[in-house]
C-alpha positions in Angstrom: 29.2 155.5 182.9 30.9 158.8 183.6 34.6 159.1 182.8 36.6 160.4 185.7 38.7 163.6 185.3 42.1 161.8 185.5 41.1 159.5 182.7 39.9 162.5 180.6 43.3 164.2 181.1 45.1 161.1 180.1 43.2 161.0 176.8 44.1 164.6 176.1 47.8 164.1 177.0 48.0 160.9 174.8 46.4 162.7 171.8 48.7 165.7 172.2 51.8 163.5 172.3 50.6 161.6 169.3 50.0 164.7 167.3 53.4 166.2 168.2 55.2 162.9 167.3 53.4 162.8 163.9 54.3 166.4 163.2 58.0 165.8 164.2 58.2 162.8 161.9 56.8 164.8 159.0 59.2 167.6 159.5 62.3 165.5 159.9 61.4 163.5 156.7 60.3 166.6 154.9 57.3 164.4 153.9 55.2 166.8 151.9 52.7 164.1 150.9 52.0 163.3 154.5 51.7 167.0 155.2 49.0 167.2 152.5 47.2 164.4 154.2 47.2 166.5 157.4 45.8 169.5 155.5 43.1 167.3 154.0 42.1 166.0 157.5 42.0 169.6 158.8 39.8 170.8 156.0 37.3 167.9 156.3 37.1 168.0 160.1 36.8 171.8 160.1 33.9 171.6 157.7 32.0 169.3 160.0 32.5 171.4 163.1 31.9 174.7 161.2 35.4 176.1 161.6 37.6 177.8 159.1 40.7 175.8 158.2 42.5 178.5 156.3 44.1 180.2 159.3 45.2 176.8 160.8 46.8 175.6 157.6 48.5 178.9 156.9 50.1 178.9 160.3 51.3 175.3 159.8 52.7 176.1 156.3 54.6 179.0 157.7 56.0 176.8 160.5 57.1 174.2 157.9 59.6 176.7 156.5 61.4 176.8 159.9 64.8 175.1 160.2 64.3 174.1 163.8 62.0 171.0 164.2 61.0 172.0 167.7 59.9 175.4 166.6 57.8 173.9 163.8 56.2 171.4 166.2 55.3 174.2 168.6 53.8 176.4 165.9 51.9 173.5 164.3 50.6 172.1 167.5 49.4 175.5 168.8 47.6 176.0 165.6 46.0 172.5 165.9 45.3 172.3 169.6 41.7 173.4 169.6 40.9 171.1 166.6 42.6 168.2 168.4 40.3 169.0 171.4 37.3 168.8 169.1 38.5 165.5 167.8 38.7 164.1 171.3 35.2 165.5 172.1 33.7 164.1 168.9 35.7 160.9 168.0 32.9 159.4 165.9 33.2 162.3 163.5 36.9 162.0 163.1 36.7 158.2 162.7 34.2 158.6 159.9 36.5 161.1 158.1 39.5 158.8 158.7 37.6 155.8 157.1 36.7 157.8 154.1 40.2 159.1 153.7 41.7 155.6 153.9 39.3 154.3 151.4 40.1 157.0 148.9 43.8 156.2 148.9 45.2 155.0 145.6 44.7 151.2 145.2 42.1 150.9 147.9 38.7 149.7 146.7 35.6 150.3 149.0 33.4 147.4 149.7 31.1 148.7 152.4 30.9 151.4 155.1 33.7 149.7 157.1 35.5 147.5 154.6 37.9 148.1 151.7 40.6 146.1 150.0 43.6 146.3 147.8 45.3 143.7 145.6 48.8 142.2 145.6 48.7 140.7 142.1 52.3 139.4 142.3 51.1 137.0 145.0 47.5 136.6 143.9 46.1 138.1 147.2 43.2 140.4 147.9 44.1 142.2 151.2 41.0 143.0 153.2 40.9 145.8 155.7 38.3 146.8 158.3 38.3 150.4 159.3 37.7 151.7 162.9 34.1 151.2 163.8 33.7 154.9 164.9 30.0 155.5 165.8 28.6 152.3 164.2 26.6 149.9 166.4 27.3 146.2 166.6 24.4 145.3 164.3 25.7 147.9 161.8 29.2 146.5 162.0 28.0 142.9 161.3 25.8 144.1 158.4 28.7 146.1 157.0 31.0 143.1 157.3 28.6 140.7 155.5 27.8 143.3 152.8 31.5 143.8 152.2 32.2 140.1 152.0 29.4 139.7 149.4 30.8 142.5 147.3 34.3 141.1 147.6 33.1 137.7 146.3 31.5 139.4 143.3 34.7 141.2 142.5 37.0 138.2 143.1 34.9 136.0 140.8 35.7 138.4 138.0 39.5 138.2 138.6 41.0 134.8 138.3 44.3 136.1 139.4 43.1 136.4 143.0 43.6 133.0 144.8 43.6 134.1 148.4 42.0 136.7 150.7 43.8 138.1 153.7 42.2 140.2 156.4 44.0 142.4 158.9 42.2 144.3 161.7 41.8 144.8 165.4 38.6 142.8 164.9 40.6 139.7 163.9 42.7 140.0 167.2 39.7 140.7 169.5 37.1 138.5 167.9 38.9 135.5 166.3 35.8 133.3 166.7 33.7 135.6 164.6 36.3 135.5 161.8 36.6 131.7 162.0 32.8 131.5 161.7 33.0 133.8 158.7 35.3 131.3 157.0 38.8 132.7 157.9 41.8 130.9 159.3 43.5 133.0 162.1 47.2 133.4 161.4 48.3 135.8 164.3 49.6 139.3 164.8 50.7 141.4 161.8 54.3 142.3 161.2 55.8 145.8 161.9 55.9 146.7 158.2 52.1 146.3 157.8 51.5 148.1 161.1 53.5 151.1 160.0 51.8 151.3 156.6 48.2 150.7 157.6 47.8 150.8 161.4 50.2 153.5 162.6 47.3 155.2 164.6 46.0 151.9 166.0 47.0 151.1 169.6 45.2 147.8 169.9 46.6 144.5 168.8 46.1 143.8 165.1 46.1 140.3 163.7 45.5 138.8 160.3 43.7 135.8 158.9 43.2 134.3 155.5 40.7 132.5 153.3 40.9 130.7 150.0 39.2 131.9 146.9 37.1 128.8 146.9 35.8 129.3 150.4 35.0 133.0 149.7 32.9 132.2 146.6 31.2 129.2 148.1 30.2 131.1 151.3 29.4 134.6 149.9 28.6 134.5 146.2 24.9 134.6 145.5 23.9 134.5 149.2 
């Protein structure tokens, strides 16, 4: 199916607005850590599309020294615009980079191509996340999910402190039947705190579900 021109324009406008809003938040909060995340994304994506990231990053760093936030946003956005266009044209590449970046965050443990988790030991919970599918086909998504659950079962078996598994994803919201079949109990939409921390770029509804340690081990260990 061919996407009509107005729809394409809407995609570009939405991505431009999202980029400007992120840049403005970073500048207002003087969030150097988040700025480093932006530089990391630029470097990785530039490598894939065979561009040099040095000039782009240099322009943004120079803009970060400005006192006026609007001037910074304009400088940074103009430096990034062509790269943003490439991101729109090749979303599957960006999503793969985004998945890898998320899984490399401190405390996140990779389970499969799509899945990772972190642990809330205070509450005895393993929090399971499913990254954006990017360019993966349905069969690959299902395989990645099952492989991830098997790996999670192995790791949970070795840690008696984990009593519950929680999953949060757009998949839980859009395919609750699949999650129930997989052994989860659907709990509903996530709260704003979790959305801000893990799903700030996700426009779709995100819900969460849980599963007991007993169910996980019975269903996925040694299967």
